[in-house]
C-alpha positions as CSV (number, residue, x, y, z in Angstrom):
1,M,7.1,-0.3,-6.5
2,N,5.7,2.0,-4.1
3,V,2.8,1.8,-1.4
4,V,1.2,5.3,-0.2
5,L,-0.8,5.3,3.1
6,H,-2.7,8.7,3.3
7,Q,-3.2,9.5,6.9
8,P,-3.3,5.8,8.4
9,E,-5.0,5.5,11.7
10,M,-4.2,2.1,13.0
11,P,-0.6,1.0,14.0
12,A,-1.3,-2.6,13.7
13,N,-2.4,-2.2,10.0
14,T,0.7,0.0,9.1
15,G,2.9,-2.5,10.7
16,N,1.5,-5.4,8.7
17,I,1.8,-3.4,5.5
18,G,5.3,-2.5,6.4
19,R,6.0,-6.3,6.7
20,T,4.5,-6.7,3.2
21,C,6.5,-4.0,1.9
22,A,9.8,-5.4,3.3
23,A,9.0,-8.9,2.0
24,T,8.4,-7.6,-1.4
25,G,11.2,-4.6,-1.5
26,T,8.5,-2.0,-1.9
27,K,8.9,1.5,-0.7
28,L,6.4,2.7,1.9
29,H,5.2,6.3,1.8
30,L,3.3,7.7,4.9
31,I,1.3,11.0,4.5
32,C,0.7,12.5,7.8
33,P,-1.1,13.1,10.1
34,L,-0.8,9.6,11.4
35,G,-3.0,8.2,13.9
36,F,0.0,6.8,15.9
37,R,3.6,7.4,16.7
38,L,6.1,5.6,14.8
39,D,7.7,4.3,17.9
40,E,4.5,2.5,19.1
41,K,5.0,-1.1,20.3
42,S,2.1,-2.3,18.2
43,L,3.4,-1.0,15.1
44,K,6.7,-2.7,15.6
45,R,4.9,-6.0,16.8
46,A,2.8,-6.1,13.5
47,G,5.9,-5.5,11.3
48,L,8.2,-7.7,13.6
49,D,11.7,-7.1,13.1
50,Y,11.2,-6.2,9.5
51,W,10.6,-2.7,10.2
52,E,14.3,-1.6,10.3
53,D,14.5,-2.9,6.6
54,L,11.9,-0.9,5.2
55,D,12.3,2.1,3.0
56,V,10.0,4.6,4.7
57,T,9.2,8.1,3.8
58,L,7.2,10.6,5.8
59,Y,5.3,13.5,4.1
60,D,3.6,16.4,6.0
61,N,0.6,16.3,3.6
62,F,-0.4,15.0,0.1
63,E,0.9,18.3,-1.3
64,D,4.2,17.6,0.0
65,F,4.0,14.1,-1.4
66,L,3.3,15.4,-4.8
67,A,5.9,17.9,-4.6
68,K,8.7,15.3,-3.6
69,N,7.6,12.7,-6.3
70,P,6.9,14.9,-9.4
71,G,5.3,13.1,-12.1
72,A,4.3,10.0,-10.0
73,K,1.9,7.5,-11.5
74,I,-0.6,7.1,-8.8
75,Y,-3.2,4.3,-8.6
76,M,-5.8,5.3,-6.1
77,A,-7.5,2.5,-4.2
78,T,-11.1,3.3,-3.3
79,T,-14.6,1.7,-2.9
80,K,-15.9,4.5,-5.1
81,A,-13.9,3.6,-8.2
82,E,-15.6,2.1,-11.3
83,K,-12.5,0.2,-12.6
84,I,-11.2,-3.1,-11.1
85,Y,-7.8,-3.3,-9.7
86,T,-7.0,-6.3,-12.0
87,D,-8.2,-4.1,-15.2
88,M,-4.9,-1.8,-14.7
89,E,-1.4,-2.2,-16.2
90,Y,0.8,-1.1,-13.4
91,E,4.4,0.2,-14.1
92,P,7.2,-0.9,-12.0
93,D,7.7,2.3,-10.3
94,C,3.9,3.5,-9.8
95,F,2.5,4.3,-6.6
96,L,-0.6,2.5,-5.1
97,M,-2.3,4.7,-2.7
98,F,-4.7,3.8,0.1
99,G,-6.7,5.9,2.5
100,K,-7.1,6.0,6.1
101,E,-9.2,3.2,7.7
102,S,-12.2,5.3,8.8
103,A,-12.7,7.1,5.5
104,G,-10.5,6.3,2.8
105,I,-8.9,8.7,0.4
106,P,-10.6,12.2,0.5
107,E,-12.8,12.7,-2.7
108,E,-11.1,16.0,-3.2
109,I,-8.4,14.1,-4.1
110,L,-10.0,11.1,-5.9
111,V,-11.6,13.6,-8.3
112,E,-8.1,14.4,-9.9
113,Y,-7.4,10.6,-10.3
114,K,-10.6,9.4,-11.8
115,D,-8.7,7.4,-14.6
116,T,-6.3,5.4,-12.3
117,A,-8.8,5.1,-9.2
118,I,-9.4,1.2,-8.6
119,R,-11.3,-1.0,-6.4
120,I,-11.5,-4.6,-5.0
121,P,-14.7,-6.1,-5.8
122,M,-16.8,-7.1,-2.9
123,N,-20.4,-7.7,-1.7
124,E,-22.3,-4.4,-1.5
125,E,-23.3,-5.1,2.2
126,I,-19.8,-4.8,3.1
127,R,-18.3,-1.0,3.4
128,S,-14.6,-2.1,3.1
129,L,-11.9,-4.5,3.6
130,N,-9.1,-4.2,6.1
131,L,-6.4,-1.8,5.0
132,S,-3.5,-4.3,5.1
133,N,-5.5,-6.9,3.3
134,S,-6.3,-4.5,0.5
135,V,-2.7,-3.3,0.2
136,A,-1.6,-6.9,-0.2
137,I,-4.3,-7.8,-2.8
138,V,-3.5,-4.8,-4.8
139,L,0.3,-4.8,-4.4
140,Y,0.5,-8.7,-5.3
141,E,-1.4,-8.1,-8.5
142,A,1.0,-5.2,-9.5
143,L,3.9,-7.4,-8.6
144,R,2.6,-10.5,-10.6
145,Q,2.4,-8.2,-13.6
146,Q,6.0,-7.4,-13.2
147,A,6.8,-11.2,-13.0
148,F,7.7,-10.8,-9.4
149,A,10.9,-9.1,-10.4
150,G,13.6,-9.5,-7.7
151,M,11.6,-11.9,-5.7
152,E,12.9,-15.0,-7.0
153,K,13.1,-18.2,-4.5
154,K,16.6,-18.9,-3.3
155,G,17.2,-22.3,-1.7
156,S,14.8,-24.6,0.0
157,L,12.7,-23.4,2.9
158,H,12.3,-27.0,4.3
159,R,14.3,-29.9,5.5
160,L,12.7,-32.3,3.0
161,H,12.9,-31.6,-0.6
162,W,9.4,-32.0,-2.7
């Protein structure tokens, strides 16, 4: 599974998303420009010590991403989509793309992906959800559809057995 962030602006969100990716064995793809430096403390703090375990790839722009991932099946998360994220059947190697916090994915990109544009239902009065929450919601649905492959529980997490 792959998570793509198009021009993320907030290091704490990207750090949280990185931690989620590390926890799920998901690759993280970052499309520049970024609104922060990858060595920022807030990025590392949000990702805790998991940042080093991440498979992260940087791209100069969306065209660079497409060139380096030919034939990628990309699902575009946007509040503008008609289809709900649970209506899709996700492939194990698909790409889940999310836009920057202030503006989302540019409409010039979205129009090319109308069939795979998805949204998370929410009240009309709310403009959008937090980016890291949105990634977690959609990513875990895609992983659920794959029966959480490779994420089997190993051992007990507690002193007591229940």
